[in-house]
All heavy atoms as a GROMACS GRO file, in nm:
protein
  519
    1MET      N    1   8.115  10.985   8.032
    1MET     CA    2   8.108  10.882   8.131
    1MET      C    3   8.177  10.942   8.260
    1MET      O    4   8.287  10.990   8.252
    1MET     CB    5   8.184  10.766   8.085
    1MET     CG    6   8.178  10.645   8.168
    1MET     SD    7   8.050  10.536   8.106
    1MET     CE    8   8.068  10.406   8.218
    2PRO      N    9   8.109  10.936   8.376
    2PRO     CA   10   8.168  10.991   8.498
    2PRO      C   11   8.283  10.903   8.550
    2PRO      O   12   8.289  10.780   8.516
    2PRO     CB   13   8.055  10.993   8.595
    2PRO     CG   14   7.960  10.890   8.542
    2PRO     CD   15   7.970  10.889   8.398
    3LYS      N   16   8.362  10.960   8.631
    3LYS     CA   17   8.471  10.884   8.695
    3LYS      C   18   8.414  10.786   8.798
    3LYS      O   19   8.310  10.811   8.856
    3LYS     CB   20   8.566  10.979   8.767
    3LYS     CG   21   8.650  11.064   8.673
    3LYS     CD   22   8.743  11.150   8.757
    3LYS     CE   23   8.819  11.245   8.669
    3LYS     NZ   24   8.911  11.325   8.747
    4ILE      N   25   8.483  10.674   8.823
    4ILE     CA   26   8.442  10.584   8.918
    4ILE      C   27   8.502  10.627   9.057
    4ILE      O   28   8.621  10.649   9.072
    4ILE     CB   29   8.492  10.442   8.884
    4ILE    CG1   30   8.434  10.394   8.755
    4ILE    CG2   31   8.462  10.339   8.998
    4ILE    CD1   32   8.487  10.266   8.704
    5LYS      N   33   8.412  10.644   9.150
    5LYS     CA   34   8.455  10.682   9.286
    5LYS      C   35   8.508  10.564   9.361
    5LYS      O   36   8.456  10.454   9.351
    5LYS     CB   37   8.341  10.753   9.362
    5LYS     CG   38   8.301  10.885   9.305
    5LYS     CD   39   8.203  10.951   9.400
    5LYS     CE   40   8.173  11.093   9.339
    5LYS     NZ   41   8.079  11.166   9.435
    6THR      N   42   8.609  10.590   9.448
    6THR     CA   43   8.664  10.484   9.530
    6THR      C   44   8.575  10.470   9.650
    6THR      O   45   8.535  10.566   9.714
    6THR     CB   46   8.802  10.525   9.576
    6THR    OG1   47   8.886  10.547   9.466
    6THR    CG2   48   8.860  10.419   9.670
    7HIS      N   49   8.539  10.345   9.685
    7HIS     CA   50   8.467  10.322   9.809
    7HIS      C   51   8.568  10.328   9.922
    7HIS      O   52   8.653  10.243   9.939
    7HIS     CB   53   8.402  10.181   9.802
    7HIS     CG   54   8.296  10.152   9.905
    7HIS    ND1   55   8.332  10.101  10.030
    7HIS    CD2   56   8.170  10.179   9.908
    7HIS    CE1   57   8.220  10.090  10.097
    7HIS    NE2   58   8.120  10.142  10.030
    8LYS      N   59   8.556  10.428  10.005
    8LYS     CA   60   8.663  10.460  10.104
    8LYS      C   61   8.679  10.360  10.210
    8LYS      O   62   8.790  10.337  10.250
    8LYS     CB   63   8.632  10.602  10.164
    8LYS     CG   64   8.649  10.715  10.065
    8LYS     CD   65   8.796  10.719  10.015
    8LYS     CE   66   8.815  10.837   9.924
    8LYS     NZ   67   8.958  10.846   9.881
    9SER      N   68   8.569  10.295  10.262
    9SER     CA   69   8.590  10.198  10.365
    9SER      C   70   8.659  10.076  10.312
    9SER      O   71   8.737  10.008  10.381
    9SER     CB   72   8.454  10.162  10.431
    9SER     OG   73   8.370  10.100  10.337
   10THR      N   74   8.630  10.041  10.185
   10THR     CA   75   8.701   9.928  10.123
   10THR      C   76   8.850   9.961  10.108
   10THR      O   77   8.936   9.875  10.128
   10THR     CB   78   8.640   9.893   9.986
   10THR    OG1   79   8.505   9.869  10.006
   10THR    CG2   80   8.700   9.772   9.927
   11ALA      N   81   8.877  10.085  10.063
   11ALA     CA   82   9.018  10.126  10.052
   11ALA      C   83   9.096  10.126  10.178
   11ALA      O   84   9.220  10.096  10.176
   11ALA     CB   85   9.015  10.266   9.988
   12LYS      N   86   9.029  10.150  10.293
   12LYS     CA   87   9.101  10.143  10.420
   12LYS      C   88   9.123   9.995  10.463
   12LYS      O   89   9.217   9.975  10.539
   12LYS     CB   90   9.016  10.216  10.522
   12LYS     CG   91   9.016  10.367  10.503
   12LYS     CD   92   8.914  10.431  10.594
   12LYS     CE   93   8.895  10.573  10.553
   12LYS     NZ   94   8.792  10.644  10.634
   13ARG      N   95   9.042   9.905  10.423
   13ARG     CA   96   9.055   9.767  10.468
   13ARG      C   97   9.142   9.681  10.375
   13ARG      O   98   9.194   9.579  10.421
   13ARG     CB   99   8.915   9.701  10.471
   13ARG     CG  100   8.828   9.753  10.586
   13ARG     CD  101   8.695   9.698  10.575
   13ARG     NE  102   8.616   9.726  10.694
   13ARG     CZ  103   8.542   9.832  10.718
   13ARG    NH1  104   8.528   9.922  10.619
   13ARG    NH2  105   8.474   9.852  10.828
   14ILE      N  106   9.150   9.713  10.247
   14ILE     CA  107   9.221   9.633  10.153
   14ILE      C  108   9.334   9.709  10.088
   14ILE      O  109   9.311   9.820  10.043
   14ILE     CB  110   9.125   9.578  10.047
   14ILE    CG1  111   9.018   9.489  10.114
   14ILE    CG2  112   9.193   9.504   9.940
   14ILE    CD1  113   8.910   9.439  10.025
   15LYS      N  114   9.453   9.647  10.080
   15LYS     CA  115   9.566   9.716  10.028
   15LYS      C  116   9.617   9.642   9.906
   15LYS      O  117   9.612   9.518   9.896
   15LYS     CB  118   9.683   9.721  10.127
   15LYS     CG  119   9.648   9.785  10.257
   15LYS     CD  120   9.613   9.932  10.241
   15LYS     CE  121   9.567   9.993  10.374
   15LYS     NZ  122   9.492  10.114  10.354
   16LYS      N  123   9.660   9.717   9.808
   16LYS     CA  124   9.717   9.658   9.683
   16LYS      C  125   9.861   9.621   9.710
   16LYS      O  126   9.939   9.701   9.756
   16LYS     CB  127   9.706   9.758   9.573
   16LYS     CG  128   9.743   9.704   9.437
   16LYS     CD  129   9.704   9.794   9.320
   16LYS     CE  130   9.730   9.727   9.191
   16LYS     NZ  131   9.837   9.784   9.117
   17ARG      N  132   9.896   9.498   9.684
   17ARG     CA  133  10.030   9.451   9.692
   17ARG      C  134  10.082   9.404   9.562
   17ARG      O  135  10.011   9.409   9.459
   17ARG     CB  136  10.039   9.331   9.797
   17ARG     CG  137   9.997   9.371   9.937
   17ARG     CD  138  10.102   9.454   9.998
   17ARG     NE  139  10.066   9.486  10.133
   17ARG     CZ  140  10.054   9.613  10.176
   17ARG    NH1  141  10.071   9.712  10.098
   17ARG    NH2  142  10.025   9.638  10.304
   18GLY      N  143  10.205   9.361   9.554
   18GLY     CA  144  10.272   9.323   9.432
   18GLY      C  145  10.197   9.216   9.353
   18GLY      O  146  10.186   9.225   9.226
   19ASN      N  147  10.141   9.115   9.421
   19ASN     CA  148  10.080   9.002   9.347
   19ASN      C  149   9.935   8.991   9.374
   19ASN      O  150   9.873   8.886   9.368
   19ASN     CB  151  10.150   8.875   9.377
   19ASN     CG  152  10.153   8.845   9.526
   19ASN    OD1  153  10.114   8.929   9.606
   19ASN    ND2  154  10.196   8.730   9.564
   20GLY      N  155   9.869   9.100   9.414
   20GLY     CA  156   9.726   9.088   9.443
   20GLY      C  157   9.681   9.186   9.551
   20GLY      O  158   9.748   9.284   9.575
   21LEU      N  159   9.563   9.161   9.607
   21LEU     CA  160   9.497   9.246   9.707
   21LEU      C  161   9.505   9.172   9.842
   21LEU      O  162   9.468   9.056   9.846
   21LEU     CB  163   9.359   9.279   9.668
   21LEU     CG  164   9.343   9.356   9.533
   21LEU    CD1  165   9.194   9.366   9.503
   21LEU    CD2  166   9.408   9.486   9.541
   22LYS      N  167   9.548   9.240   9.944
   22LYS     CA  168   9.560   9.182  10.078
   22LYS      C  169   9.456   9.238  10.169
   22LYS      O  170   9.429   9.359  10.167
   22LYS     CB  171   9.703   9.204  10.137
   22LYS     CG  172   9.811   9.141  10.056
   22LYS     CD  173   9.806   8.994  10.067
   22LYS     CE  174   9.918   8.932   9.984
   22LYS     NZ  175   9.911   8.785   9.981
   23ARG      N  176   9.408   9.154  10.256
   23ARG     CA  177   9.308   9.194  10.362
   23ARG      C  178   9.338   9.126  10.488
   23ARG      O  179   9.413   9.029  10.496
   23ARG     CB  180   9.164   9.161  10.312
   23ARG     CG  181   9.144   9.012  10.310
   23ARG     CD  182   8.997   8.976  10.286
   23ARG     NE  183   8.975   8.835  10.282
   23ARG     CZ  184   8.959   8.758  10.388
   23ARG    NH1  185   8.961   8.808  10.507
   23ARG    NH2  186   8.939   8.626  10.375
   24ARG      N  187   9.281   9.175  10.598
   24ARG     CA  188   9.296   9.113  10.730
   24ARG      C  189   9.191   9.001  10.743
   24ARG      O  190   9.084   9.005  10.678
   24ARG     CB  191   9.269   9.214  10.836
   24ARG     CG  192   9.392   9.303  10.867
   24ARG     CD  193   9.376   9.378  11.000
   24ARG     NE  194   9.336   9.290  11.101
   24ARG     CZ  195   9.395   9.280  11.221
   24ARG    NH1  196   9.506   9.350  11.241
   24ARG    NH2  197   9.350   9.200  11.314
   25ARG      N  198   9.219   8.908  10.830
   25ARG     CA  199   9.124   8.803  10.850
   25ARG      C  200   9.016   8.851  10.952
   25ARG      O  201   9.041   8.932  11.037
   25ARG     CB  202   9.190   8.680  10.908
   25ARG     CG  203   9.279   8.612  10.810
   25ARG     CD  204   9.348   8.491  10.870
   25ARG     NE  205   9.431   8.425  10.778
   25ARG     CZ  206   9.406   8.316  10.714
   25ARG    NH1  207   9.289   8.265  10.723
   25ARG    NH2  208   9.491   8.266  10.630
   26ALA      N  209   8.898   8.791  10.940
   26ALA     CA  210   8.786   8.830  11.028
   26ALA      C  211   8.801   8.762  11.160
   26ALA      O  212   8.873   8.660  11.178
   26ALA     CB  213   8.654   8.788  10.962
   27PHE      N  214   8.735   8.810  11.257
   27PHE     CA  215   8.724   8.753  11.400
   27PHE      C  216   8.853   8.755  11.471
   27PHE      O  217   8.875   8.672  11.558
   27PHE     CB  218   8.666   8.612  11.391
   27PHE     CG  219   8.544   8.598  11.311
   27PHE    CD1  220   8.547   8.528  11.194
   27PHE    CD2  221   8.427   8.663  11.353
   27PHE    CE1  222   8.428   8.517  11.115
   27PHE    CE2  223   8.312   8.649  11.270
   27PHE     CZ  224   8.316   8.581  11.158
   28GLY      N  225   8.947   8.846  11.449
   28GLY     CA  226   9.076   8.841  11.512
   28GLY      C  227   9.102   8.955  11.610
   28GLY      O  228   9.214   8.980  11.641
   29ASP      N  229   8.997   9.032  11.653
   29ASP     CA  230   9.028   9.146  11.733
   29ASP      C  231   8.980   9.144  11.870
   29ASP      O  232   9.043   9.193  11.966
   29ASP     CB  233   8.971   9.273  11.668
   29ASP     CG  234   8.821   9.266  11.639
   29ASP    OD1  235   8.766   9.153  11.651
   29ASP    OD2  236   8.760   9.365  11.602
   30HIS      N  237   8.874   9.069  11.905
   30HIS     CA  238   8.829   9.054  12.047
   30HIS      C  239   8.759   8.921  12.058
   30HIS      O  240   8.735   8.850  11.961
   30HIS     CB  241   8.748   9.170  12.090
   30HIS     CG  242   8.618   9.190  12.022
   30HIS    ND1  243   8.605   9.185  11.884
   30HIS    CD2  244   8.495   9.214  12.067
   30HIS    CE1  245   8.477   9.205  11.847
   30HIS    NE2  246   8.407   9.227  11.959
   31PHE      N  247   8.726   8.883  12.181
   31PHE     CA  248   8.671   8.755  12.217
   31PHE      C  249   8.770   8.641  12.181
   31PHE      O  250   8.731   8.539  12.118
   31PHE     CB  251   8.536   8.722  12.152
   31PHE     CG  252   8.427   8.821  12.188
   31PHE    CD1  253   8.354   8.887  12.092
   31PHE    CD2  254   8.400   8.846  12.322
   31PHE    CE1  255   8.252   8.974  12.132
   31PHE    CE2  256   8.300   8.933  12.360
   31PHE     CZ  257   8.230   8.999  12.264
   32LEU      N  258   8.892   8.664  12.213
   32LEU     CA  259   9.000   8.567  12.174
   32LEU      C  260   9.034   8.465  12.277
   32LEU      O  261   9.109   8.373  12.261
   32LEU     CB  262   9.124   8.641  12.126
   32LEU     CG  263   9.108   8.725  12.000
   32LEU    CD1  264   9.233   8.806  11.975
   32LEU    CD2  265   9.072   8.638  11.879
   33GLY      N  266   8.972   8.480  12.399
   33GLY     CA  267   9.005   8.392  12.510
   33GLY      C  268   8.963   8.249  12.480
   33GLY      O  269   9.026   8.149  12.530
   34LYS      N  270   8.860   8.228  12.406
   34LYS     CA  271   8.809   8.095  12.383
   34LYS      C  272   8.875   8.030  12.267
   34LYS      O  273   8.858   7.911  12.243
   34LYS     CB  274   8.651   8.102  12.360
   34LYS     CG  275   8.618   8.178  12.232
   34LYS     CD  276   8.468   8.181  12.213
   34LYS     CE  277   8.402   8.289  12.289
   34LYS     NZ  278   8.266   8.309  12.251
   35ARG      N  279   8.960   8.104  12.192
   35ARG     CA  280   9.023   8.044  12.076
   35ARG      C  281   9.164   7.985  12.108
   35ARG      O  282   9.227   8.036  12.203
   35ARG     CB  283   9.038   8.150  11.965
   35ARG     CG  284   8.908   8.211  11.926
   35ARG     CD  285   8.918   8.290  11.800
   35ARG     NE  286   8.807   8.378  11.782
   35ARG     CZ  287   8.688   8.340  11.743
   35ARG    NH1  288   8.660   8.215  11.718
   35ARG    NH2  289   8.594   8.430  11.734
   36SER      N  290   9.202   7.884  12.037
   36SER     CA  291   9.332   7.826  12.069
   36SER      C  292   9.443   7.919  12.020
   36SER      O  293   9.428   8.008  11.936
   36SER     CB  294   9.341   7.693  11.991
   36SER     OG  295   9.353   7.711  11.850
   37THR      N  296   9.562   7.896  12.071
   37THR     CA  297   9.685   7.972  12.035
   37THR      C  298   9.712   7.957  11.887
   37THR      O  299   9.750   8.057  11.825
   37THR     CB  300   9.805   7.925  12.121
   37THR    OG1  301   9.768   7.932  12.260
   37THR    CG2  302   9.914   8.022  12.099
   38LYS      N  303   9.696   7.844  11.837
   38LYS     CA  304   9.720   7.821  11.692
   38LYS      C  305   9.625   7.900  11.607
   38LYS      O  306   9.664   7.961  11.507
   38LYS     CB  307   9.704   7.672  11.663
   38LYS     CG  308   9.739   7.626  11.521
   38LYS     CD  309   9.723   7.483  11.509
   38LYS     CE  310   9.757   7.434  11.369
   38LYS     NZ  311   9.743   7.293  11.350
   39ARG      N  312   9.495   7.905  11.648
   39ARG     CA  313   9.397   7.981  11.574
   39ARG      C  314   9.424   8.132  11.580
   39ARG      O  315   9.419   8.202  11.481
   39ARG     CB  316   9.261   7.954  11.631
   39ARG     CG  317   9.145   8.021  11.558
   39ARG     CD  318   9.123   7.970  11.418
   39ARG     NE  319   9.020   8.044  11.350
   39ARG     CZ  320   9.036   8.092  11.231
   39ARG    NH1  321   9.146   8.069  11.162
   39ARG    NH2  322   8.943   8.159  11.172
   40LYS      N  323   9.462   8.183  11.699
   40LYS     CA  324   9.496   8.323  11.713
   40LYS      C  325   9.615   8.362  11.634
   40LYS      O  326   9.615   8.471  11.573
   40LYS     CB  327   9.515   8.355  11.858
   40LYS     CG  328   9.386   8.354  11.944
   40LYS     CD  329   9.409   8.405  12.082
   40LYS     CE  330   9.468   8.299  12.166
   40LYS     NZ  331   9.461   8.334  12.314
   41ARG      N  332   9.715   8.272  11.624
   41ARG     CA  333   9.834   8.306  11.551
   41ARG      C  334   9.801   8.313  11.400
   41ARG      O  335   9.851   8.391  11.325
   41ARG     CB  336   9.941   8.192  11.575
   41ARG     CG  337  10.072   8.229  11.520
   41ARG     CD  338  10.182   8.138  11.584
   41ARG     NE  339  10.152   7.994  11.569
   41ARG     CZ  340  10.132   7.914  11.672
   41ARG    NH1  341  10.134   7.961  11.798
   41ARG    NH2  342  10.099   7.790  11.654
   42ALA      N  343   9.707   8.220  11.353
   42ALA     CA  344   9.666   8.224  11.214
   42ALA      C  345   9.587   8.351  11.183
   42ALA      O  346   9.591   8.396  11.067
   42ALA     CB  347   9.583   8.101  11.184
   43LEU      N  348   9.512   8.401  11.279
   43LEU     CA  349   9.433   8.516  11.256
   43LEU      C  350   9.515   8.644  11.245
   43LEU      O  351   9.471   8.746  11.189
   43LEU     CB  352   9.333   8.538  11.369
   43LEU     CG  353   9.214   8.442  11.372
   43LEU    CD1  354   9.138   8.459  11.497
   43LEU    CD2  355   9.123   8.458  11.251
   44ARG      N  356   9.641   8.644  11.288
   44ARG     CA  357   9.726   8.759  11.272
   44ARG      C  358   9.777   8.776  11.133
   44ARG      O  359   9.824   8.886  11.096
   44ARG     CB  360   9.847   8.746  11.367
   44ARG     CG  361   9.813   8.764  11.512
   44ARG     CD  362   9.941   8.798  11.596
   44ARG     NE  363  10.036   8.684  11.593
   44ARG     CZ  364  10.045   8.596  11.693
   44ARG    NH1  365   9.973   8.603  11.796
   44ARG    NH2  366  10.141   8.505  11.683
   45LYS      N  367   9.773   8.677  11.052
   45LYS     CA  368   9.830   8.680  10.920
   45LYS      C  369   9.736   8.747  10.822
   45LYS      O  370   9.610   8.739  10.840
   45LYS     CB  371   9.855   8.540  10.867
   45LYS     CG  372   9.938   8.460  10.964
   45LYS     CD  373  10.080   8.445  10.914
   45LYS     CE  374  10.155   8.331  10.981
   45LYS     NZ  375  10.228   8.379  11.093
   46ASN      N  376   9.788   8.813  10.723
   46ASN     CA  377   9.702   8.868  10.621
   46ASN      C  378   9.666   8.762  10.518
   46ASN      O  379   9.731   8.658  10.509
   46ASN     CB  380   9.775   8.982  10.544
   46ASN     CG  381   9.783   9.108  10.627
   46ASN    OD1  382   9.700   9.126  10.714
   46ASN    ND2  383   9.882   9.190  10.600
   47GLU      N  384   9.559   8.790  10.443
   47GLU     CA  385   9.511   8.689  10.346
   47GLU      C  386   9.480   8.766  10.218
   47GLU      O  387   9.446   8.886  10.219
   47GLU     CB  388   9.382   8.624  10.400
   47GLU     CG  389   9.337   8.504  10.320
   47GLU     CD  390   9.222   8.438  10.388
   47GLU    OE1  391   9.129   8.508  10.433
   47GLU    OE2  392   9.217   8.314  10.395
   48SER      N  393   9.496   8.700  10.105
   48SER     CA  394   9.462   8.762   9.981
   48SER      C  395   9.311   8.754   9.955
   48SER      O  396   9.244   8.663  10.006
   48SER     CB  397   9.537   8.699   9.867
   48SER     OG  398   9.511   8.564   9.860
   49VAL      N  399   9.264   8.848   9.881
   49VAL     CA  400   9.118   8.846   9.848
   49VAL      C  401   9.090   8.728   9.758
   49VAL      O  402   9.163   8.697   9.665
   49VAL     CB  403   9.082   8.981   9.782
   49VAL    CG1  404   8.936   8.980   9.735
   49VAL    CG2  405   9.103   9.096   9.868
   50SER      N  406   8.979   8.660   9.786
   50SER     CA  407   8.952   8.538   9.709
   50SER      C  408   8.912   8.575   9.565
   50SER      O  409   8.860   8.684   9.536
   50SER     CB  410   8.828   8.464   9.774
   50SER     OG  411   8.715   8.540   9.760
   51PRO      N  412   8.939   8.484   9.469
   51PRO     CA  413   8.903   8.512   9.331
   51PRO      C  414   8.758   8.541   9.302
   51PRO      O  415   8.724   8.614   9.211
   51PRO     CB  416   8.952   8.383   9.255
   51PRO     CG  417   9.057   8.320   9.349
   51PRO     CD  418   9.011   8.361   9.488
   52ALA      N  419   8.671   8.486   9.388
   52ALA     CA  420   8.527   8.505   9.366
   52ALA      C  421   8.489   8.651   9.393
   52ALA      O  422   8.399   8.704   9.333
   52ALA     CB  423   8.450   8.411   9.458
   53ASN      N  424   8.568   8.719   9.485
   53ASN     CA  425   8.531   8.860   9.519
   53ASN      C  426   8.622   8.958   9.452
   53ASN      O  427   8.604   9.078   9.468
   53ASN     CB  428   8.547   8.874   9.675
   53ASN     CG  429   8.444   8.787   9.748
   53ASN    OD1  430   8.338   8.767   9.701
   53ASN    ND2  431   8.487   8.743   9.863
   54LEU      N  432   8.717   8.913   9.373
   54LEU     CA  433   8.819   8.999   9.325
   54LEU      C  434   8.767   9.112   9.234
   54LEU      O  435   8.806   9.228   9.244
   54LEU     CB  436   8.929   8.917   9.250
   54LEU     CG  437   9.064   8.981   9.238
   54LEU    CD1  438   9.117   9.021   9.375
   54LEU    CD2  439   9.159   8.879   9.175
   55ASP      N  440   8.676   9.078   9.144
   55ASP     CA  441   8.621   9.176   9.049
   55ASP      C  442   8.544   9.285   9.121
   55ASP      O  443   8.559   9.404   9.094
   55ASP     CB  444   8.531   9.108   8.943
   55ASP     CG  445   8.611   9.029   8.844
   55ASP    OD1  446   8.734   9.060   8.824
   55ASP    OD2  447   8.552   8.946   8.776
   56ASN      N  448   8.460   9.245   9.224
   56ASN     CA  449   8.382   9.342   9.299
   56ASN      C  450   8.475   9.434   9.378
   56ASN      O  451   8.452   9.556   9.387
   56ASN     CB  452   8.277   9.276   9.383
   56ASN     CG  453   8.168   9.215   9.310
   56ASN    OD1  454   8.136   9.264   9.201
   56ASN    ND2  455   8.110   9.114   9.364
   57VAL      N  456   8.580   9.375   9.437
   57VAL     CA  457   8.664   9.459   9.518
   57VAL      C  458   8.748   9.552   9.435
   57VAL      O  459   8.764   9.674   9.462
   57VAL     CB  460   8.762   9.371   9.600
   57VAL    CG1  461   8.873   9.446   9.669
   57VAL    CG2  462   8.679   9.286   9.699
   58ARG      N  463   8.794   9.509   9.319
   58ARG     CA  464   8.870   9.600   9.231
   58ARG      C  465   8.784   9.714   9.181
   58ARG      O  466   8.827   9.822   9.169
   58ARG     CB  467   8.917   9.519   9.110
   58ARG     CG  468   9.037   9.435   9.136
   58ARG     CD  469   9.082   9.368   9.009
   58ARG     NE  470   9.170   9.254   9.036
   58ARG     CZ  471   9.301   9.261   9.013
   58ARG    NH1  472   9.350   9.368   8.963
   58ARG    NH2  473   9.380   9.157   9.045
   59ARG      N  474   8.657   9.682   9.151
   59ARG     CA  475   8.567   9.785   9.105
   59ARG      C  476   8.542   9.895   9.216
   59ARG      O  477   8.542  10.010   9.189
   59ARG     CB  478   8.431   9.731   9.062
   59ARG     CG  479   8.338   9.828   8.996
   59ARG     CD  480   8.215   9.760   8.940
   59ARG     NE  481   8.242   9.650   8.847
   59ARG     CZ  482   8.213   9.526   8.867
   59ARG    NH1  483   8.150   9.489   8.980
   59ARG    NH2  484   8.238   9.430   8.783
   60SER      N  485   8.527   9.846   9.341
   60SER     CA  486   8.506   9.940   9.446
   60SER      C  487   8.630  10.021   9.478
   60SER      O  488   8.621  10.130   9.533
   60SER     CB  489   8.453   9.865   9.570
   60SER     OG  490   8.544   9.779   9.626
   61LEU      N  491   8.744   9.971   9.450
   61LEU     CA  492   8.871  10.043   9.468
   61LEU      C  493   8.901  10.130   9.351
   61LEU      O  494   8.997  10.210   9.356
   61LEU     CB  495   8.988   9.944   9.495
   61LEU     CG  496   8.982   9.872   9.625
   61LEU    CD1  497   9.104   9.772   9.631
   61LEU    CD2  498   8.989   9.966   9.742
   62GLY      N  499   8.834  10.113   9.240
   62GLY     CA  500   8.855  10.195   9.124
   62GLY      C  501   8.977  10.144   9.044
   62GLY      O  502   9.039  10.222   8.967
   63LEU      N  503   9.008  10.014   9.052
   63LEU     CA  504   9.120   9.957   8.980
   63LEU      C  505   9.079   9.893   8.849
   63LEU      O  506   9.166   9.856   8.767
   63LEU     CB  507   9.189   9.853   9.067
   63LEU     CG  508   9.249   9.901   9.197
   63LEU    CD1  509   9.300   9.783   9.278
   63LEU    CD2  510   9.355  10.002   9.174
   64LYS      N  511   8.954   9.871   8.824
   64LYS     CA  512   8.909   9.800   8.708
   64LYS      C  513   8.917   9.882   8.580
   64LYS      O  514   8.878  10.000   8.582
   64LYS     CB  515   8.766   9.748   8.725
   64LYS     CG  516   8.718   9.652   8.629
   64LYS     CD  517   8.773   9.510   8.661
   64LYS     CE  518   8.702   9.416   8.564
   64LYS     NZ  519   8.744   9.288   8.571
   0.00000   0.00000   0.00000
């Protein structure tokens, strides 16, 4: 059985933390003038990977 290769772009975007996998939120890098201050502040925070996507992300990172 061959080794599972790491999907490199996924590995750069998602980091393994103590209690799960963390990712950045989408839509937080440009075109921010139209968004409220509260929304922009929320976009700065990291978010954990949703349980629906967890198995696919773990497989692409080679963690499964």
